[in-house]
C-alpha positions as CSV (number, residue, x, y, z in Angstrom):
1,X,-6.7,-9.2,5.1
2,X,-4.1,-9.4,7.8
3,X,-3.7,-7.8,11.1
4,X,-1.6,-4.6,10.9
5,X,2.0,-4.9,11.9
6,X,3.9,-2.5,14.1
7,X,7.4,-1.6,13.0
8,X,10.1,0.1,15.1
9,X,10.7,3.7,14.2
10,X,14.1,5.0,13.5
11,X,15.3,8.0,15.6
12,X,14.5,10.5,12.8
13,X,11.1,9.0,12.5
14,X,10.5,9.2,16.2
15,X,11.5,12.8,16.2
16,X,9.3,13.5,13.2
17,X,6.3,12.0,15.1
18,X,7.0,14.3,18.1
19,X,7.4,17.4,15.9
20,X,4.2,16.4,14.1
21,X,2.3,16.0,17.4
22,X,3.4,19.5,18.4
23,X,2.2,20.9,15.1
24,X,-1.1,19.0,15.3
25,X,-1.7,20.2,18.9
26,X,-1.2,23.8,17.8
27,X,2.1,24.3,19.5
28,X,3.3,25.5,16.1
29,X,0.9,27.5,14.0
30,X,0.9,27.6,10.1
31,X,3.8,29.7,8.9
32,X,5.8,29.3,12.1
33,X,9.5,28.5,11.8
34,X,10.8,25.3,13.5
35,X,14.3,25.9,14.7
36,X,16.8,23.0,14.5
37,X,18.8,24.3,17.4
38,X,15.7,24.3,19.6
39,X,14.8,20.7,18.7
40,X,18.3,19.4,19.2
41,X,18.2,20.8,22.8
42,X,14.7,19.6,23.4
43,X,15.3,16.1,22.2
44,X,18.9,15.9,23.3
45,X,20.2,14.8,19.9
46,X,22.5,16.0,17.2
47,X,21.4,18.1,14.2
48,X,21.6,15.1,11.8
49,X,18.5,13.2,13.1
50,X,16.6,16.5,13.4
51,X,17.3,17.5,9.8
52,X,16.2,14.0,8.6
53,X,13.1,14.3,10.7
54,X,12.2,17.7,9.1
55,X,12.9,16.1,5.6
56,X,10.4,13.4,6.5
57,X,7.8,16.0,7.4
58,X,8.6,18.0,4.3
59,X,7.8,14.8,2.2
60,X,4.4,14.8,3.8
61,X,4.0,18.6,3.1
62,X,3.7,19.2,6.9
63,X,6.7,21.6,6.7
64,X,8.5,23.4,4.0
65,X,12.2,23.8,4.1
66,X,13.3,27.1,2.5
67,X,16.9,27.9,1.5
68,X,18.6,30.0,4.1
69,X,15.3,30.3,6.0
70,X,14.9,26.9,7.6
71,X,11.8,24.8,8.1
72,X,8.4,26.4,8.4
73,X,5.0,24.8,9.1
74,X,3.0,24.7,5.9
75,X,0.2,27.3,5.5
76,X,-2.3,25.8,3.0
77,X,-5.0,27.8,1.2
78,X,-8.6,26.9,1.7
79,X,-8.7,25.3,-1.7
80,X,-5.6,23.2,-1.0
81,X,-7.2,22.0,2.2
82,X,-10.4,21.0,0.3
83,X,-8.3,19.3,-2.4
84,X,-6.4,17.2,0.1
85,X,-9.6,16.0,1.8
86,X,-11.1,15.2,-1.6
87,X,-8.1,13.1,-2.6
88,X,-8.2,11.4,0.8
89,X,-11.9,10.7,0.5
90,X,-11.5,8.8,-2.8
91,X,-8.5,6.8,-1.7
92,X,-10.0,5.9,1.7
93,X,-13.2,4.7,-0.1
94,X,-11.1,2.5,-2.4
95,X,-9.1,1.2,0.6
96,X,-12.2,0.2,2.6
97,X,-13.6,-1.6,-0.4
98,X,-10.5,-3.8,-0.3
99,X,-11.6,-5.0,3.2
100,X,-14.5,-7.0,1.7
101,X,-13.4,-10.5,2.9
102,X,-14.2,-10.1,6.6
103,X,-11.3,-10.7,9.0
104,X,-12.4,-11.1,12.6
105,X,-9.0,-10.1,14.0
106,X,-9.0,-6.8,12.2
107,X,-12.7,-6.3,13.0
108,X,-12.0,-6.8,16.6
109,X,-9.2,-4.3,16.6
110,X,-11.4,-1.7,14.9
111,X,-14.2,-2.5,17.4
112,X,-12.0,-1.6,20.3
113,X,-11.1,1.8,18.8
114,X,-14.7,2.6,17.8
115,X,-15.8,1.9,21.4
116,X,-13.1,4.3,22.6
117,X,-14.3,6.9,20.2
118,X,-17.9,6.5,21.4
119,X,-16.7,6.9,25.0
120,X,-14.6,10.0,24.2
121,X,-17.5,11.5,22.3
122,X,-19.6,11.5,25.4
123,X,-17.0,13.5,27.3
124,X,-16.5,17.3,27.1
125,X,-13.2,18.8,26.1
126,X,-11.4,15.8,24.8
127,X,-10.8,16.9,21.2
128,X,-7.1,15.9,21.2
129,X,-7.8,12.5,22.6
130,X,-10.7,11.9,20.1
131,X,-8.5,13.1,17.2
132,X,-5.7,10.8,18.2
133,X,-8.0,7.8,18.4
134,X,-9.6,8.6,15.1
135,X,-6.1,8.9,13.6
136,X,-5.2,5.4,15.0
137,X,-8.3,4.0,13.4
138,X,-7.4,5.5,10.0
139,X,-3.9,3.9,10.2
140,X,-5.4,0.6,11.3
141,X,-7.7,0.5,8.3
142,X,-4.8,1.5,6.0
143,X,-2.5,-1.2,7.3
144,X,-5.3,-3.8,7.1
145,X,-5.9,-3.1,3.4
146,X,-2.9,-5.2,2.5
147,X,-1.6,-2.5,0.0
148,X,1.6,-1.1,1.6
149,X,1.9,1.7,-0.9
150,X,-1.7,2.8,-0.5
151,X,-1.3,2.7,3.3
152,X,1.8,4.9,3.0
153,X,0.0,7.5,0.8
154,X,-3.0,7.5,3.1
155,X,-0.8,8.0,6.1
156,X,0.8,11.0,4.4
157,X,-2.6,12.5,3.6
158,X,-3.9,11.9,7.1
159,X,-0.9,13.8,8.5
160,X,-1.4,16.6,6.0
161,X,-5.0,17.0,7.0
162,X,-4.8,16.3,10.7
163,X,-4.7,20.0,11.7
164,X,-7.8,20.6,9.7
165,X,-9.5,17.5,10.9
166,X,-9.1,18.9,14.4
167,X,-11.2,21.9,13.3
168,X,-13.8,19.6,12.0
169,X,-14.0,17.8,15.4
170,X,-13.8,20.8,17.6
171,X,-17.3,20.6,19.0
172,X,-19.0,17.8,21.0
173,X,-21.8,17.6,18.5
174,X,-19.3,17.0,15.6
175,X,-17.5,14.3,17.7
176,X,-20.8,12.5,18.4
177,X,-21.7,12.6,14.8
178,X,-18.3,11.3,13.9
179,X,-18.5,8.4,16.3
180,X,-21.9,7.5,14.9
181,X,-20.5,7.3,11.4
182,X,-17.5,5.2,12.6
183,X,-20.0,2.8,14.2
184,X,-22.0,2.7,10.9
185,X,-18.8,1.8,9.1
186,X,-18.0,-0.9,11.6
187,X,-21.5,-2.4,11.4
188,X,-21.3,-2.5,7.6
189,X,-17.9,-4.3,7.8
190,X,-19.3,-6.8,10.2
191,X,-22.2,-7.4,7.8
192,X,-19.7,-7.9,4.9
193,X,-21.0,-4.9,3.1
194,X,-17.8,-3.1,2.0
195,X,-19.7,-0.6,-0.2
196,X,-21.7,0.6,2.8
197,X,-18.6,0.8,4.9
198,X,-16.8,2.9,2.3
199,X,-19.9,5.2,1.9
200,X,-19.8,5.8,5.7
201,X,-16.1,6.6,5.8
202,X,-16.5,8.9,2.8
203,X,-19.4,10.7,4.6
204,X,-17.1,11.1,7.6
205,X,-14.3,12.7,5.5
206,X,-16.8,15.0,3.7
207,X,-18.2,16.2,7.1
208,X,-14.7,17.0,8.4
209,X,-13.8,18.8,5.2
210,X,-16.9,20.9,5.2
211,X,-16.6,22.0,8.8
212,X,-12.8,22.7,8.5
213,X,-13.4,24.8,5.3
214,X,-16.3,26.6,7.0
215,X,-14.1,27.6,10.0
216,X,-11.2,28.6,7.7
217,X,-13.5,30.8,5.7
218,X,-15.0,32.4,8.8
219,X,-11.5,33.1,10.1
220,X,-10.4,34.6,6.8
221,X,-13.3,37.2,7.0
222,X,-12.2,38.5,10.4
């Protein structure tokens, strides 16, 4: 394993990250239109980088660009949400199993983030901060796998499911359970048990999926 590297983002990638953050925070709801002219004014850029940013998000299925109708936030069915989490579960499990040769540098980086999660889980009303830290941990693990293509795919899946992961972490009880599972994964990695670490992360994704689907089903009946 090797420590994850940080690469500078292009302007369209930076804009895509900011649009994605707005979507993940609920500023845009599923089905909402994202207007290019609003973004060009907001970010003080030309339409070119904004259009490229929206194409980046379309690649990750975060938005859909419709002819003559512009970009809209994707509105996934409950089945599609469940399917995405299932795919992510299998790939993350495979990724974590690649971390078998213990790397103290990566373990140290993961340890810092897990401690942050545990601290956030003890505080009320910090769902956005907890979700952001969890997202950083997922990216850290993906980068540490040493498989760039796998990391890219998992990054896309994490972005596609982030809105729904937020539903799964909406309560203090769920965040505390999540933090305990991250700790179990870290302890397994420290012990050199990649299978136990993978099982912990799979449990984590299953729990997020189940809670997200439960909330989506409840909302659909109202």
